[in-house]
C-alpha positions in Angstrom: 0.0 -0.1 0.0 1.6 3.7 -0.9 1.2 6.7 1.1 1.0 10.7 0.4 4.5 12.0 0.5 3.3 14.4 3.0 2.9 11.5 5.4 7.0 11.2 5.1 7.0 13.8 7.5 5.3 11.9 10.4 7.1 11.1 13.3 9.0 7.8 13.8 9.2 8.1 9.8 12.9 7.6 8.3 14.7 10.5 7.0 14.5 10.6 3.4 18.3 10.2 1.4 21.0 13.1 1.5 21.8 11.4 -2.4 19.9 8.5 -3.5 20.8 7.1 -7.2 18.8 5.6 -9.2 20.4 2.6 -11.8 17.9 2.8 -14.9 15.7 5.3 -16.1 13.1 3.1 -17.9 9.2 3.5 -15.9 9.6 2.2 -12.9 13.1 3.8 -12.2 11.6 7.4 -13.5 8.4 6.7 -11.2 10.9 6.5 -8.0 13.1 9.1 -9.3 9.9 11.5 -8.9 8.4 10.1 -5.8 12.1 10.0 -4.2 11.8 14.0 -4.8 7.8 14.3 -3.4 8.8 12.9 -0.3 11.9 15.1 0.1 15.5 13.3 -0.7 17.9 15.7 -1.6 19.8 15.2 -4.6 18.6 12.6 -6.7 20.3 11.3 -9.5 19.1 8.5 -12.6 21.9 6.2 -14.3 20.6 5.2 -18.1 23.5 3.4 -20.1 21.0 3.8 -22.9 21.2 7.2 -24.8 17.1 7.5 -24.1 14.9 6.7 -21.4 12.4 4.5 -21.2 13.8 1.0 -21.2 11.0 -1.0 -22.6 8.8 1.6 -23.1 10.1 3.5 -25.6 9.0 4.5 -29.8 11.1 4.0 -32.6 10.8 6.1 -35.1 11.4 5.3 -39.1 10.6 7.6 -42.0 8.2 9.7 -40.1 6.4 6.9 -38.6 6.4 5.5 -35.1 6.1 2.4 -33.5 6.1 1.4 -30.0 8.3 -1.5 -28.6 5.2 -3.0 -27.7 2.1 -1.1 -27.7 2.1 0.1 -24.3 -1.5 0.9 -23.4 -2.5 3.0 -20.5 -4.9 0.7 -18.1 -4.7 -0.2 -13.9 -6.5 -1.3 -11.1 -3.8 0.4 -9.0 -5.2 3.5 -7.7 -2.1 5.1 -6.9 -1.2 4.4 -10.5 -4.3 5.5 -12.2 -3.7 9.2 -10.0 0.0 8.9 -11.5 -1.0 8.3 -14.8 -3.6 11.5 -14.4 -1.5 13.4 -13.3 2.0 13.2 -15.6 -0.1 12.4 -18.7 -3.6 12.8 -18.3 -4.2 15.5 -21.2 -2.4 13.4 -23.6 -4.7 9.9 -22.9 -7.2 8.7 -25.8 -9.2 5.9 -25.5 -8.6 2.9 -28.1 -11.1 0.0 -28.9 -9.3 -3.2 -28.7 -10.0 -5.1 -32.0 -7.1 -8.3 -32.2 -7.3 -11.2 -34.6 -5.5 -14.6 -33.8 -4.1 -16.3 -36.9 -5.9 -20.2 -37.0 -4.7 -22.1 -39.7 -5.6 -20.4 -43.0 -7.7 -17.2 -41.8 -7.8 -15.2 -39.2 -10.8 -15.2 -35.9 -11.1 -12.5 -33.2 -9.0 -13.2 -30.5 -10.3 -13.6 -27.7 -12.7 -15.8 -29.7 -16.3 -16.8 -29.4 -18.5 -19.6 -29.6 -18.8 -19.2 -33.1 -15.6 -18.3 -34.2 -14.4 -21.5 -32.5 -16.9 -23.5 -34.2 -16.0 -22.6 -37.8 -12.2 -22.4 -37.0 -12.2 -26.0 -35.5 -15.4 -28.0 -36.3 -18.0 -29.5 -34.3 -16.1 -33.0 -33.8 -12.9 -31.6 -32.8 -14.7 -29.1 -30.1 -16.9 -32.4 -28.9 -13.2 -33.6 -28.4 -11.7 -31.1 -26.6 -14.7 -31.0 -24.3 -14.1 -35.0 -23.8 -10.4 -33.9 -23.0 -11.7 -31.2 -20.3 -13.9 -33.6 -18.4 -11.0 -36.0 -18.2 -8.6 -34.0 -17.3 -10.9 -32.0 -14.5 -11.3 -35.4 -13.0 -7.5 -36.4 -13.1 -6.9 -33.0 -11.4 -9.7 -33.6 -8.8 -7.6 -36.6 -8.1 -4.0 -35.5 -8.0 -2.8 -37.1 -11.3 -1.9 -33.5 -12.5 0.8 -31.7 -10.8 -0.6 -27.7 -10.2 2.9 -26.3 -9.7 3.7 -27.6 -13.1 2.9 -24.7 -16.2 1.4 -28.4 -18.3 -0.6 -29.4 -14.7 -2.1 -26.0 -14.8 -3.3 -25.5 -18.3 -4.9 -29.6 -18.8 -6.9 -29.4 -15.7 -8.2 -25.7 -17.0 -8.4 -26.4 -20.9 -8.4 -29.8 -21.2 -5.6 -32.2 -23.0 -7.1 -31.4 -26.6 -7.3 -27.8 -26.3 -4.1 -27.6 -24.3 -1.7 -29.9 -27.2 -3.3 -28.5 -30.2 -2.9 -24.2 -29.6 -1.4 -23.8 -26.0 1.3 -25.9 -26.1 2.5 -25.5 -29.6 1.8 -21.0 -28.8 3.4 -21.4 -25.6 6.9 -23.4 -26.8 6.9 -20.9 -29.4 7.1 -17.6 -27.6 8.9 -19.0 -24.5 11.8 -21.3 -26.6 11.3 -23.9 -23.9 9.4 -27.4 -23.1 6.1 -26.3 -21.4 7.3 -29.5 -18.9 10.3 -27.2 -17.7 7.8 -24.2 -17.2 6.4 -23.5 -13.6 2.8 -22.9 -13.3 3.6 -19.1 -12.7 3.8 -19.1 -16.6 0.6 -19.5 -17.0 -1.0 -17.5 -13.9 0.5 -14.5 -15.2 0.7 -14.1 -19.0 -2.1 -16.6 -20.7 -5.3 -15.0 -21.5 -6.6 -17.2 -19.1 -10.2 -15.6 -17.9 -11.0 -15.0 -21.9 -9.9 -18.4 -22.7 -11.9 -20.4 -19.7 -14.8 -17.6 -20.0 -14.6 -19.3 -23.4 -14.3 -23.0 -21.9 -17.3 -22.4 -19.7 -19.7 -21.5 -22.1 -18.7 -24.1 -24.3 -19.1 -26.8 -21.2 -22.4 -25.0 -19.5 -20.0 -24.0 -16.6 -20.7 -20.8 -15.0 -18.0 -18.2 -15.0 -15.8 -17.0 -12.3 -15.7 -13.6 -11.5 -12.3 -11.4 -11.6 -10.5 -13.6 -14.3 -10.6 -11.2 -16.7 -7.0 -10.5 -18.5 -8.2 -9.0 -21.6 -8.9 -5.6 -22.2 -12.0 -4.5 -24.7 -11.0 -1.2 -24.4 -8.3 1.2 -22.5 -6.5 4.4 -22.7 -3.2 4.8 -24.9 -1.0 8.3 -24.6 -1.0 9.7 -27.9 2.5 9.9 -29.7 3.5 6.7 -28.2 5.4 5.0 -25.4 8.1 8.0 -25.7 5.2 10.6 -25.1 4.5 8.8 -21.5 8.3 9.1 -20.7 9.2 12.4 -21.9 6.2 13.4 -19.6 7.6 11.6 -16.3 11.5 12.6 -17.4 10.0 16.2 -17.3 8.6 15.9 -14.4 11.6 13.9 -12.3 13.7 16.7 -13.5 11.5 19.4 -13.1 11.4 18.3 -9.5 15.3 18.6 -9.5 16.1 14.8 -10.2 19.1 14.9 -12.7 18.9 12.1 -15.4 22.3 11.2 -17.1 21.9 9.5 -19.8 24.5 7.2 -21.8 25.8 6.9 -18.0 26.4 3.0 -16.6 26.3 1.6 -13.5 29.1 -0.9 -13.4 29.6 -1.7 -9.6 29.3 -0.6 -5.3 32.0 0.2 -3.0 30.5 -1.0 0.1 30.9 0.4 3.6 29.4 -1.7 6.9 26.7 -3.3 4.6 25.5 -0.1 3.0 26.1 0.9 -0.2 28.4 4.1 0.1 29.6 4.9 -3.9 28.1 4.0 -7.0 30.7 3.2 -9.5 29.8 4.8 -13.4 31.0 5.0 -16.5 30.3 7.2 -19.1 31.7 8.8 -22.7 33.8 11.1 -20.7 35.5 8.6 -18.6 35.1 6.7 -15.4 33.2 8.5 -12.5 32.7 8.0 -8.6 29.0 8.6 -6.8 28.7 8.9 -3.8 25.0 8.0 -1.7 22.9 7.0 0.6 20.3 4.8 -1.1 20.4 2.9 -4.2 17.2 2.0 -6.3 18.6 -0.3 -9.2 15.9 -1.6 -12.0 19.0 -3.3 -13.3 18.3 -7.4 -14.5 18.7 -9.2 -11.6 22.2 -11.1 -12.4 23.0 -8.2 -13.6 22.7 -6.0 -10.1 24.1 -9.8 -8.5 27.5 -9.1 -10.5 28.0 -5.5 -9.0 26.9 -6.7 -5.7 29.3 -9.7 -6.0 32.4 -7.3 -7.0 31.6 -4.7 -3.9 31.8 -7.9 -1.6 28.3 -7.8 -0.8 27.0 -11.2 -2.3 28.0 -14.8 -1.5 28.6 -17.3 -4.9 25.6 -19.3 -4.1 23.4 -16.4 -4.7 25.4 -15.1 -7.3 25.0 -18.1 -9.5 21.2 -18.4 -8.5 20.7 -15.0 -9.9 22.7 -16.2 -12.9 20.8 -19.3 -13.1 18.2 -17.0 -14.5 16.8 -16.9 -17.6 15.5 -14.5 -19.9 14.0 -14.1 -23.1 16.4 -11.4 -26.2 13.5 -10.0 -28.3 13.6 -8.8 -31.9 10.8 -6.3 -33.5 10.8 -6.1 -37.1 8.8 -2.8 -38.2 7.5 -2.8 -41.9 6.0 0.1 -43.5 3.4 -0.5 -45.8 1.6 2.1 -48.2 -1.2 1.8 -47.1 -3.3 4.1 -45.2 -4.0 1.0 -43.1 -3.0 -2.4 -43.1 -5.6 -4.8 -40.9 -6.8 -1.6 -38.4 -5.6 -3.9 -35.5 -4.3 -3.6 -32.2 -2.9 -7.2 -31.7 -2.6 -10.0 -34.2 -1.5 -13.7 -32.6 0.2 -16.0 -34.8 0.4 -19.0 -32.7 1.7 -21.6 -35.9 4.8 -22.7 -36.5 4.5 -21.3 -40.0 5.4 -17.6 -39.1 9.2 -16.9 -37.0 7.2 -13.8 -35.1 4.7 -14.8 -32.4 2.5 -11.0 -32.3 2.1 -8.3 -34.6 0.5 -4.8 -34.2 0.0 -2.2 -36.4 0.8 1.6 -34.5 -2.3 3.7 -36.4 -5.0 1.0 -34.7 -4.0 3.1 -31.4 -3.2 6.4 -32.3 -3.8 7.5 -36.1 -0.8 9.9 -35.8 1.5 7.8 -35.4 2.2 7.8 -39.7 1.6 9.6 -42.1 -2.4 9.3 -43.8 -0.7 7.3 -46.9 1.5 4.8 -45.1 1.3 2.7 -41.8 3.7 0.5 -40.3 3.0 -3.3 -38.4 5.5 -4.4 -36.1 6.5 -8.1 -35.4 7.5 -9.1 -32.1 10.4 -12.5 -32.0 11.2 -13.7 -29.0 14.6 -15.4 -28.7 17.0 -17.3 -26.5 20.6 -15.4 -25.8 22.9 -16.0 -28.4 20.9 -18.6 -30.1 18.0 -18.7 -32.7 17.0 -15.6 -35.1 19.3 -13.4 -32.6 22.2 -15.0 -34.6 20.3 -14.0 -38.2 21.5 -11.0 -39.9 19.4 -8.1 -39.8 18.3 -8.2 -43.3 17.5 -11.8 -43.5 15.1 -11.6 -40.3 13.2 -8.7 -41.8 13.0 -10.5 -45.7 11.4 -13.9 -44.2 9.1 -11.6 -41.5 7.9 -9.5 -44.9 7.4 -13.0 -47.2 5.7 -14.8 -44.0 3.4 -11.5 -42.9 2.5 -10.9 -47.3 2.0 -14.9 -47.3 -1.3 -14.3 -45.2 -2.7 -11.8 -46.8 -2.5 -8.7 -44.8 -0.9 -6.9 -47.8 1.5 -7.2 -51.0 5.1 -7.7 -50.8 5.3 -4.9 -53.5 3.4 -2.3 -51.1 6.7 -2.4 -48.8 8.4 0.6 -48.6 11.0 -0.1 -46.0 11.8 -2.2 -43.4 13.7 -2.5 -40.0 14.9 -4.3 -37.0 15.6 -3.7 -33.9 17.0 -5.6 -30.4 16.2 -5.9 -27.1 18.1 -7.9 -24.5 16.5 -8.8 -21.2 13.0 -8.4 -22.7 11.1 -11.5 -20.8 11.6 -13.2 -17.6 11.3 -16.8 -18.2 9.0 -18.8 -15.4 11.2 -22.4 -15.3 10.5 -24.7 -13.1 12.0 -23.8 -9.4 12.5 -20.4 -10.7 11.2 -19.0 -7.7 13.3 -20.9 -5.5 16.0 -18.9 -6.8 14.6 -15.6 -7.3 14.3 -16.1 -3.1 18.0 -17.0 -2.8 19.0 -13.8 -4.9 17.0 -11.3 -3.0 17.6 -12.3 0.4 21.8 -12.4 -0.2 21.3 -8.7 -1.6 18.9 -7.7 1.2 21.9 -7.4 3.3 23.4 -4.5 1.8 20.7 -2.1 3.9 20.7 0.5 1.6 20.0 -1.2 -1.2 15.9 -2.0 -2.8 15.9 -4.0 -6.3 12.3 -3.2 -8.3 10.7 -3.6 -11.9 10.1 -6.1 -14.0 14.3 -6.9 -14.3 14.9 -6.0 -10.5 12.8 -8.8 -9.7 12.4 -11.3 -12.4 8.6 -10.2 -12.1 6.7 -10.2 -15.6 4.6 -7.6 -15.6 2.3 -4.8 -17.2 3.7 -1.0 -17.3 1.5 0.1 -14.7 3.1 -3.0 -12.1 6.3 -1.6 -12.9 6.0 2.0 -12.1 3.6 1.2 -8.9 6.7 -0.9 -7.5 8.8 2.3 -8.7 6.5 4.1 -6.8 6.2 1.9 -4.0 10.6 1.4 -3.9 11.1 5.3 -3.6 8.4 4.9 -0.3 10.3 2.2 1.0 13.9 3.9 1.2 12.1 7.3 1.9 10.6 5.7 5.1 12.5 3.3 6.5 15.4 3.0 8.5 16.8 0.1 7.2 14.9 -0.3 3.4 16.0 -3.7 1.8 14.4 -5.8 5.4 11.0 -3.9 4.8 11.0 -4.5 1.0 11.7 -8.1 1.3 8.7 -8.0 2.7 6.3 -6.5 0.4 7.8 -8.7 -2.3 4.6 -11.1 -2.7 2.6 -8.1 -3.2 4.1 -8.0 -6.6 3.9 -11.6 -7.3 0.4 -11.3 -7.4 0.2 -9.3 -10.6 -1.3 -10.7 -13.7 -1.0 -10.0 -17.6 -3.8 -8.0 -18.8 -3.1 -7.9 -22.5 
């Protein structure tokens, strides 16, 4: 639960830090910087190794068009974040009605699908087989024959082996680049649009729907001009309050004194520098933070190995500029089949018509890959050609309508919830908590696959913890269970 900045002055509250360093200028880091200043912190320095703030929430610009790295829609059920959105970017928000489809065989069907869509796509006999498999797996689950702690057990019990083996298993393995038997059940709980599919399943099999399971939005808000507009508003707010944002400046290590970080070692184009501090909020990927802590003598080998063994997926984004006013009008298109290397495609104009000139539009395809493997090793031009050919084969556009194609690569895209990942995260976080004035937060810092509003909430909460606790690391460790309850909303 977050509190108002004025509450920091209550009797018994800790004194806000004189100098706080925030590692990373993504939305979690910028939110933390804003809240630190609102709580009365002295000097607040944000270190960002890239040349622009935003982290995962950036917009790409090509030849007069813009597209996000995954459209960052504005939606939250967290009152604190709702107020934050309105305060920081309220005048820039526009309403968007969701239109999304899924490629099923040789056709597109609405997503989430309705009963009629599935009947057309599957036929009554296959659908009846799915129903029988679902009933059998519900019984098997009730008798303990399906392990609910595994992805496969969780999904088969929810949807039946027929639908699972036909659609969910291959799509999951395509996205996560990992056999489903190696995934933890949390990968299903937080990511799959289970609310929509479960609702569809219950309609088919005449069961009552559960409330509160919805994970697919029918409409949402979007910041006009893309993710970069929201980030610019956040950066402007932070600097107007007195925070410093140092771009191209990377945190490389710590110097500890009596279990506290006394100095941050950083590198920028101007050279190495040392920044004194009395509090640190990190949004760096957990393995990178663990390496920095180990070099400073604040982490043992066992905890370091736990952090190193956590898996992330890298991502490749291919933007295809097409000479059409609108290509499909879909906010999202999903491609579960093996005939495409991409998992999801979105059209920027479906979120904001001004993301491209009137005579052209841009589709952005997302490809997940293991670090140093798969498509990551493929040259940009080759992978862009494959994406264009596969998109054209679906009938979305003709190849001769393509004006240009562009590739952007991103490290640390998705945390991968493999079996027993939670034990590794807990071990790393417990060891890092020995550094009294260090708090790690955000998607990468807590190895928590979440939506943008969750990351903002994490940043706000981290700043409040630093400003109101004598030993922030201890207090923060106790709050992590709240963040693990987050659910992805598509």
